[in-house]
Every structure is written in C-alpha cells, then in structure tokens.
N, C-alpha and C positions, 0 to 999 in steps of 0.2 A: 294754903292761902286760899280763900274764897275767890271765885273767879272776878266778883265785882271788885274786891280791894286791890286783885291784881291788875285790873284795868285801870283803876284810878291813881294805881303807883305809876303804871306805865305811861299813862297820859300825862301826869306831872312830871316825869322825866322827859318828856318829848312833847310840848305843847302844841305843836304842830302837827303830830300824829292824827289822822281822820278828822283835823280840825273843819268844821262845817261840812262834814261828810254826812251823806243821807243814811249811812249805817248807824251814826251816832244814836239815835232814839232807839236802835235793837239791839245795841251792845248787852250782853250777856243773856240775851233771850233768843238769839238765831236758832239754837237746837231745840227749844220749847217755846216758840215765840207767842206773845199774846196775841191770840189772833182778833180778838175785838179790836184792839188798837191797830194792828197791822191791815184789817179791811179798811177802817177808818182813812188811814193815810195811803192806802194804794188802791183804793177802788177806783179811782177815776184812772188810773193808768194801766191796769192788770185785772184779768178775771180771777176769781177764787178759786184756787187749786182744792182737789178733794183727796190728794195723797200727801201722807204726812212726811215730814222731810226726814232723811235717812243720811246719817254721817257716814256711812260705807258706801253711798249709792255710787260717786264717782270710781270708788275701787272696781265695781263691778265691771266697768269698762275693761278693766286689765284680765279680768278672768276666762275670757272665751278662748277656745281652740280651734285650729284647723284641722282638716283631714290629715292623715297620718301617711307620710311616705318614707322609703329607705334614702341614704345619702345618695344612692346611684340614682335613683328615680329623680330626686331633687336635683342632680346635677343633669340629668336629660330634659328635665323641666325647665331649667334655665337656658339651656340650648335653644329649646324652641321658643321660648316665650318670656321676654324679661319682666313679666308679671309675677313669675312663679313666686317671688318671696312675700308678693302680696297675697296670694292664694292661700301659700301655706305659711301663713304668718308666725305661726306658734312653734314652728320647727327651727333646728339649728341648720344654718348653712356653713359651709367651710371657711368663707371669708368674713364671718362674723367678728365684731370687735367685744372684747369681755374686759369688764373690770375684775382684776384679780388682787389678791394681797392686800396692800396697805390701801389701795383704791377702794376695794368692796369694802373694807373695813370702815373707811372714812364715810363712804356712801351709806352704811349702815348706821353709823352713829348720828350722821346728820338726819336721816329718816326718824329716827326715835325723837328728835328735836323738834322736826316738823310737826310730827305727831301730838308732841308735848303742847305746842304753841296753839295748835288747832282746837285740841282740848280746853286749853285756858281761856281763849278768847272766843270761841264757839266756830262751828261748823261754817254757817254763813259768812259771819266776819272774815273768816281764814280766806275766802275766796279772793277777798279783795286787797289783801294787805301785799306792799311791795316788798322787795328783798331788806330794804332798810327797816321796815316794819317789823320784818322777821328778826332782825339783827336786835333791834331795840328791846321787844317782848322776850326773846332770849336771854337778854343780859338782864332784865326785870325781875326774872325769875331764878331763885336761888336753886330751884330742883333741876333746871336745865342748864344753869352756867355758863350762859353765854356761848359765842361762835369764837372758835380760835383764829387766829391769823391764816393757819394752815387749812381750815375748813373753809375759810372765806376765799382762799387763792383756789382751792379745789373747786368751789362752786363757780367762780369767775370764769375758769379754764374749761369747764363744760359748758357754760353759758357762750362762751366765745368760740368754741369747738365747732368746725365745719360739719355740719349734720350729714353732709353727703358721704362722708367717710363711713358713716353709719349704714348708709343704704338709703337714707331718707332725702328726698330732694324736692321736698316743699319748700314755699318762701318762708323767709325769716319776718315776722310780724313785729316783734319788740326787738329792736336793734341794741338797746343798752341794757345792761344789766340792773340798773337803777328805774328803769322804764316803770310805769305803772299805769293802772287803769283808771280813768276819770271817776273817782269815787264821789264826787259831788252830781253825778248824772246817773248813778245807780241807782234803778229801781227794784225794790224787794218783791220777789214774787210769793204772795201768800203760799204757806203750807208746803212750799218747795225745798227751801233750805236754800234758795240759790237768788243772784241778782240778774238781771240783764241792764245794759247801758241804754238809758232813754234814747228815744229817737227811733231809728229804722228799726233796730233789733226788738224792740218791743212793739213798734206796730206790725211786724211781721209775724211775732208770737201771736199778739191778740187775734190777728186776722186767721190765722192757722187754727186757734182754738175755737173762734167763731164757725169756720166752715166744716172742721172736723167733729166739733164738739168735745163735751168734758172728759171723754174717754181719752184723749190725748193730754200728756202732761209734761212739764218742764223735768227733764232728769239730770240737766247740768247747765249752767250760765256762764257768766262771764269768770274767767280766771285769771288772776294777776300771776306774776313770775314764781311767787314763793307757793302758791297751789300747784303750779305746773311741776315745778321741780320735786313736790311731794309726791304727786301721781307718778312721775317717770322714775324717780327712786323705788317707790314701792314695786312697781312692775319690774325694774331691772333687779331688784332683789329677789322676786319670783322665778326669774329665768336664771338665776344663780350668777348674776352677773353680765347675762349677754346683753348687752346695750343696743347692738343692732335688732336683735327681735324685741326688746321694748320698744324701740321706734317705729315698728311696725303696727303695735296697736295704740301707741301715744305718741304725739308730737314731742321732740325733746323741748326743755325749756327756750322760750324765744320763738318757737315754731308755731304755736297753736293760735289758731283763730279763735279760739275762745278768749284770747286776750284781746279782741278787738268787738266783733258783734255777734260771731256764730254762737249758735246753742246746739242742746241734743235734746229730743222728745224721746217719749215712750209711751206705751199703752199700760193705763192705770192697771195694777193687777198682775203685769205681765213678768215683773221682777228681773231676774238676770237675763232673762230672753230679750229684753230691750237694747242689751247690748251684745247682740249675737244676730246672725243672718236671719235667725227666725222673725225678728221684726218685720223683715222684708215681706215675709207672707201675712201679715196681719192686714186687715182691712185698712186700718188707719194710714199705713205707708202707702197703700195703693190709692188711697184718696189724696194723700199727699202728691204722687207724681201726676194724677189726674188734673189736680188744680192749675199746673202747668207754671205759675209763678214760683213754685217752692224748688230751690236747687239742693242737691245733695253734693257736698264738697268732696266726699271721697267715695267715687262712684266704682262698679265691679270693672271697668276698664282704665281705671286711674293708673299712672306711670310714676307716682311718687313714692312708692315704696311703702305704702300704708294700705292696710286691709280694708276691705270694703265696710263702708259705715252709713248704713241705712238711715241711721237715726239722728245724723250730723246734717243740721241745716245751715247751708251758705247764706248769708246775709249780704255780703258785700265781695266785691274783687279787688284785689289790691296789686 
C-alpha cells in the first residue's frame, strides 16, 4: 500500500487524528520534504537548516560507549561515587534489570511495529504521534496487524513502572500513557526532519542559531510517547535486554523532556560524534556555554543516573 493511501485510510478511520494539526500539510513528505513549500510556511518562525533529514539520526544517540572497567573496578567506583553508572553508562552492573524470555520477545515484536509505523507515516510525523495514534496506524496496516491486548498491557506496564528501579532518577514529564504533545503548536524545522513546540523552545533554538551560526543544527526535537518508546526499545534490544543500561543513555518512556520543550543540537558534518562526549570538544559547545543563557540538562555532575549529554539543551524546569 502506498504511504498516501495508507494515511488517507487511517485518517478516515480516525477523523480526529491529527485534525487541525500543523503537521497535516507535511504528511507523506517528512522524509523528503518539499523544501520550497516548507520554507514558505516556516521561514517566519525558524531558520533554514543546511543538513538533510536522517531517519536514523535519533538512533545515533544510542550507539556511543563509555570507558571499559572490570566488574570489580565498577564495584569500587560505585562505592567511591554514586555517579559511576553515569560515567560508565555502557557497561553492565550487578543490579541492572533485564528483560528476558517473553518480555524480550514482546519488546522485539513491538519494536518492529514501531519501525513499520514510522516507515508508513514518515520519520518527522512519527515524532508527534500519541500511543493512541500508534494503535490506530498499526490497526490500519494489514502488514502490521494491529497491537494485541497483551502487547498493550506490556506497554502500559513499562510506562507506569517506577524508573528509579532501573537506576534512572529523573522527573516524570508525561504522566499518562495517552498523553500527547500539542500537535497544533508544533513547528517544523526545515531539512531537519524534526519539530519543536512553538513558543519558548523555538525562541531558544532561533537565538542559539543566531549566536552560534549555521554550523549548529537541530538533531532531535519534540518526541511524543510513541517515539520515546521506539528509541528506548531499540536501545534495550542493543543491550540484550538490559533496560537499566538503556536508561543510562535514553530516558524511559514518560521521562524524556523531549516530550516538553527540550531539544538536541549538533555540529553540521559531525555525524555520530554529535551524540558523544566529542561534541563537548567542539567550538559550538564551548560557545553554547559561553553564552550563559543555555543550560545543559544532563551535566557531567548530574545525579540522575544519566550519561553526560552536552548536546541536550534544557529549555525549562518542571
């Protein structure tokens, strides 16, 4: 089924889905946007990007690794400093929680369904859909076959699970499984494949771009619950089911400030290094710090159980 036909059928079966939303003009074009049309609709609110959208860009955030230590060395580090898990984020710790057996298999199956829906509706649009939207799009596709009751229960259990048990101590931002980002306020940033929420988030981004220059690009914007589930599952699969390790690189569903106003930036042409400590060595990062009004949410000294993220821009305190 062609993507346009798929979307028409999905919209017909769910008339409220994305109704009045600012992403409607871009449906089916988010992966290869009509740049001339996009510039006309967004030029007043956002600068023009010079990097092309990359459907795998968000996944780059999950691929970096930390320095290697033995289990004994890690235990010693934990006794000395509770931040050891953040520093050695890509290693296994004795108290890490794993998804095994049926849980791992269910997570793998759902990951394939998240991938399929993202492919069908487009990378950019997928950033904005709620879990209810995800269920409807899954049901509308014969190849996906919908979401089973057991799979939905699994998703809800993960969403409402206390992430502190993973070792993640950040705040919960999205409190309901069905919570969604305000699509009617979403502003598409040209050639990035991402959206920001209009208002302070766009204002901060525009200010940063003006002060730093066009070498600074948006690498990840607003993410609704479906997107965060997808990224978290992809990371957990890569860690062989170690969800504690996954949470040290990606906030569990419901806990990501990308669901509010925060966003990620990088240096054009820097590739995967934009999601590593290497970004902290760039002139762009140093200038971000020098500006003073830019905050990094996950600093080197954070006690949230999260790795250092020099690319993550904090827009608001909740």
